[in-house]
N, C-alpha and C positions, 0 to 999 in steps of 0.2 A: 503492500499499498504505500502510497507516495506522503510525500511528508506535511500534507496538511491534515492528516490524522495519528492520532496515538491510540495506544491500548485503553480500554476504557478503566482497566486495572494497573495503573501507570506504574508499579512496584513490576508488573511483568515485563521481563525484557527480549522476551521472544517473539520477534519480528513477526511471525508466524500465528500469532494468539489473533482467535478467529474473531474476538470481540474488540470493536474498533469505534471513534467517535471524533467528529474534528476537534480540532484545537479549538478551546475557548475563546471566540476574538473580542477585544474591548474599545470602546472609542470615549473618548471624553469631549462632553459638550457642554457649551455653557461657561458663564464665569461668575465670580463672588459666589453669595449663597444659592444662586441659581445652576452651578455645577452638575454635572451626573455623569454617570458611565452607562454608555448606552451597549446595551447586549445584542451585535447583530445578528449573529447567527445562534442564538439563543435555543430555536425552534430545531434547529439541524441538530444539535448535542442533545436536547432534550429527546428529540426523535429517537436518535442511537443507543439514548438508556431506558425509550420505552416507558415514560414520564411526562408528564403534562410539564411544559415550560415555565407556566407559573410556580411550579414545586420549587425548581430550583432557583427560581428567580426571589421567589419570598426567603429560602433557605437562606441565600447572599443576606438577606434585608436583617434576618432574626440574626445571624452569626457578626454581622457588622455593625448593629443596632441603628439601621438606615431605613429612609421609606423605601418603597418600590411600585414601581408601577407597569402593568401588563396590559399590555394592547394585543390579544390574539386575533383579531382579524385584522390586523395589517402585521402582524409579528413583530413587535416592539418591545422590547422589556429592559426596564431603567433601572437603576441602582443612583440614587442621591447620592452626590460624594463625588469626591474622583479616587479611583480604586485601581490599584496597582494589578494590570493583567495574571501575573503570576500569583498572587495574592489570591484572586476570585479562582484562577487554577486548583491553588490547594482548597481552597476552600469546598469548589467542583468536589476534589476525591472526597472529601467530606460527608458530602450528599450521597455520593456513591456507596461509600461505606456503609452510612448508619441506614439509608432507603433504596437501595438498590440490590447491593451483592448479597447472596445467600450468606446466613451465618454460620451455615454449617461446612459448604464446599467451598464458598467463596466466588460462586457462579454468578454472572447478571440475568440470566433468565429467571427473572421473578416477575411476579404478578403483585400489587398491592392490594389487600382484601381488607374491609373493614368488618369484625365479627362484634354483634352486639353478645356482652357476657354479663347477663342480668340489666341491671339501670347503665351501664359503661360499656364504650365500645372502644375494641382493642383495632391497631392498626398490623394486620399483618405482611410477613414477605412469603408469599408459597413457590416455591422453587421449582421449576418447569423441567432441571438437571436432575435433582438427586430425591426429589418428591419432598421434602423436608418443609415444614412452615415454620417460620422461626419470627416473634416480635420485635418491634423498634421499639425503642428507647422513648416511652409516651410522655417524659418528662419535658422533652424539645419542642420550642414553640411551633414550631413547622407542625405537629401534631393535632395541633388545635384547626390551622388553616385546612391540613387533610381533610379532616373531619366535615367542616363547613362547604368544603371543594372535594367531594367525594370523588374517587374513581370513576370513569364511565359506567355504567351497567350493562351485563351481557343484555344484548340483544334477543327479541325474540326468536324462539327456535334453535338458542345455544342454551344450555344449562349453567347457573352461576356454580363454581367448584363449591359452595356451599348456600345452603338457605338463606340465612340471615347474610350474604357476600357481598356487598357491591364488587363485581368483579369486572375487571376491565382492563386495567392502567399497568403494564406490566409487558413481562415477558418476550417480547419478541416473538412468541411462538412459531418462528415458520420451519424450524425443523421439526423431526420425530423426539419425543420424550427421550429421556436418556437414562441408563441405568445408573443408580447410585453411586457411591463412593465420596473419599473425599477428593479425587482431581479426577474433572471430568474431561481432562485433554485426550484421554482415549478416544473417548465414545464422541466425543466433537471432530475426530482426525478420522474416525469410521464414517462419520457422516459425509466430512467431506470428500471422501475416497468413493462412495456408495453416489454422491453427486456428480462427483466427475466420470464413473464409471455410467450413468444414465446418459449424462450430454453425449458422450462418445458414442453410446451406443445408438441415440436416435440419430446422430451426424452421420454414422455408416449407413444408413438407409436412405438417407436423403442428401442429395444433391442441390445444389445452388440453383439448377433448373426446376427441379420439381418441388421447392421446398421454399426458396424464397422469391421466385419468381411469380409463382402461383398465387391467388388471390385467397386460397382458402388454404393456411399452412396446417390444419388439423383434420385432412380428409382421410388419416390412416384407420383401418379397420382393425389392428392388431386390439389386443385385449387390452395391454397399457393404455392403446390411446381411447379406447371405449371408458378406461376409467377415467383417465382423463378430464375427456366429457361431461361424464357426469359430475367430476369434481369442479369444473369450470361452471357447470350450472348451478351449483350451491355456491360456488362465489359469486355467482351472477345475482342469486336472491340475496345473498348478505349485502353487497354493494347497493342494491334495489334498496336499501333501508336508509341508508347513507341520503336522506332526502334527496334520492332518485338523481344525484347531481354528482360534482367532484367537489362540492363544497363541505364533503366530512370532514369530521374535526381530526385534525393530525395527532391530538390529544389522546386519541383514543389508540392504544396499542395493539388491538385486535382489527383495526380496520384495514381494507385490502391494500391502502396506499404505504402503512407503518409497514404492514410485512410484506408488500413487493418491497420496497427501500432496504427491509433490513436483508432479503433473499439476495439483492444484489450487493450489496456489501459484505455477505458470509459464503458467496459462492466462488469454490474455489475458479484459480485461472487455468484456462483452456486453450490450446494453442488453434486450433479450429474457429476461426471467425463465424462462421456459416453455423458450426455447432452450439457456440452461445448464443448468436441470434435468437436462433430458433428456440433454446432453452429459455429466454429472455421474453419472448412472446408468448409462447406456452403459460409460462406463469403467470404473465399480465391477463392472459386469456382462463387458465384456473383459477384467479380470483375476482373476476367478472370484470375487467376494467381496462382492456385492450382496448377501447376504443375512448376512453377517458382522456381530455386533456390534462388533467393532472398529474396522470401516470409518465407523461412525458416530461412535467418538468421534475419528478421523481429520476427519470430512465437518465437524464444527464449526469447522474453521479456515476455511472458507470465510464466518464472522462476523466483523466488525469490529466497530469501538466503536458505531457505527450498528447494533447487532444487532435492536434492536425496530424500525426500520424494514425490516430485510433478514428478517426471519422470515417476515412475509406471503409475500414472494417464495421463499422455499425454503419453505413449509408443505407444497406436494404433493410436493416430494421426500422431506421426512423423514417423511410418511407414507407414503411408499411404502416406506422404509427403515427406519422404528423400527416393527417388528411382534410384539415379545416385551418383559418384563420385563427382559431383560437388555438387549435396543436401548435401552430407556428410562434404565436406570443408567448406561450407554456416551454417552449423552447428557449426563446430569445430570453425568456427570464431562469431560466436553467443557466444559460451562458452568463448572464448577468451575476448570479452568484458563484459560478467556476469562476471567473476571471476576477471577480470584485472581492469574494470573501476566501474562497477555497485557496487558490492560487495565485494572491495578487503580481507576481512576474509574470503572468499572462496578459495582461492588461496592454503592452502593448503588440501582441499577438491576435488582437480582437479582430482586426480588418482581414488576417488570413483567415481566421476560424470562419466570419462571416462569409468570405469569398468559397470557401469548401465548400461550405452549405447550401448558400446560393448556387454556384456551380453543378452540386450534385441533386438540383432541382427540389430539395426540403424545404428551403426558406424562397418565398418571392419577393421580389422588388420591391410593392406597393405597402405590403408590410414591416420589410425592413425599412422603408423611407419615414411610416408612421411610426414605427419603434422609435427611431433615430432622434426623432425630434419631439417627444413628448414623454418628459421623465415621470416616472412611475417608481410612487414605495410598495408598489405591489407584492415584489419580489426581494427587494433590499429596503434598505434607507434611502432618502432621497440624496444623499453625497456620495453613497457606493454610485445608483444610479446613473448620475450624474458623471461620474468617472469613466464609466463603462461605455457610456454614450458620446464620450468626450473622443476616448481612445479608438472608437468607431469611426469617426468623422472622415479618415481618409479614405475608406471605403463607401460610405454615404457620397461623398464627392465624385466616387470614379461613378457610382451607379447614375447621379444628377447626369453627368456629362455626357455619360455612355446616352441617356437618355434624349438628352438636346442633339447628340450624334444622328439617333435614329428619324428623330423630328424634320432635320435638314435635309437627311435623304430622301423623306418620303414628301417635302417640299421642289 
C-alpha cells in the first residue's frame, strides 16, 4: 500500500498487515479565538475503522477539552483550537484501542453493540474475528455521546446479534468470520489466498473479449455464477433500503458502500488486470451498487500515486461503471480526494490524469469544463477543491483551445 495509508494498529510494523487506514490529515483555519483544526479526511479514516466520523471527532474533543463540530452532510469535522497533527494521530490510536480493537485478539473487525442490563446500558465490542465480546470503559465521556447517538440499527431482514442490541457500526464484515485465537493473522492470510485463487480462477475462464467487451459480465451459468447472482439479488434488496439511492450513510458499516470500500482495500494484488477488473465489478454487482454513482467515488481508491500507469489497467472497468454525468462527477470528486488529500504530490499531474481519462472516453469535455469552473465542497473542503481545479488549468485551457479550433474549422 502506498505512503498515504498506515496500519490501523500502528504498533504493527508488518507491511502486509491487512487492516489499513488513511493517514489523518489536519488543517488549521482562522485566527485568535476563532482558530480551529479541520479534519479534511475524517470520513475516510472513520470508514476504514467502521465507526461514524462523529465518534472519532467527539473523542478528540473529550481528550483535548475542546468543542467540536460535525457536519455529516458536507463531511466537515472540526476541533476548536490549533492542534498538532501528530498529537491528534496519537489520540486516534487511543480511540482505536478503546473503541475499535477487540480486547481479546486485538483485531479491528468489531461491531459496537449497546446492550441493556437492567436500567443501565453497556457498550460492547463484538469481534467478528474471534467471537469474543468485550466491554469498553463506560467512564469515558465519549460513551455518553455514543449512547445518545447509538450505532445504526440492523435493517429489516437482517437480525441483530442480540435482541436488545443496536447493531450496525463496526466490523467491516466483508470477509468470512475467522476462527478464534490470539492471533488472527493466519486466518486473514488464508482468506487473502482464497480470494486470490478465486479471482485467478475466474480470470482463467474469461478473456477480455468475453468479459470486458460484453455488456453483461455475469452471464455465466456455472454453479458459482448462479450463487453469485443470488447474492447480488440480496445485495440489491439491501441497497434499496438505503433510501433507494446513493445517499445511504457512510457511517453505517453494514452499508454496501462501506463493504465495497473495505473489500477494495483488503483485496490482494493480482497481476492480471482483467481478473481484478472482473472481481471488482462482480463485488459491486453482488452488493447491488454497480450502477450507483457513489460507487464510482469509492472505486477511485483503487488508484495510488502511480495513477497514470494504473488508468489504462482499470479503463475497461471505469467505462463499464461510469455511464452518466453523475458518474463522471463522482469520478472527478474521487480525483479531487486522490490528488488533493491522499497523495498531494499528484497535484502537478492532475492535467495528465484528466487527459488520460478524457482520451479513454471515460470523461466528457462538457462535464470536465463545468467541473473546472465550479468550486464545490461536496467531496473535499473548498480550499482543496480550489487547489485541484487550479492544478487542472492547463488541461482546461487545452480543452477550450481545441474547441475554438474546431469552431474555426467549421466556419
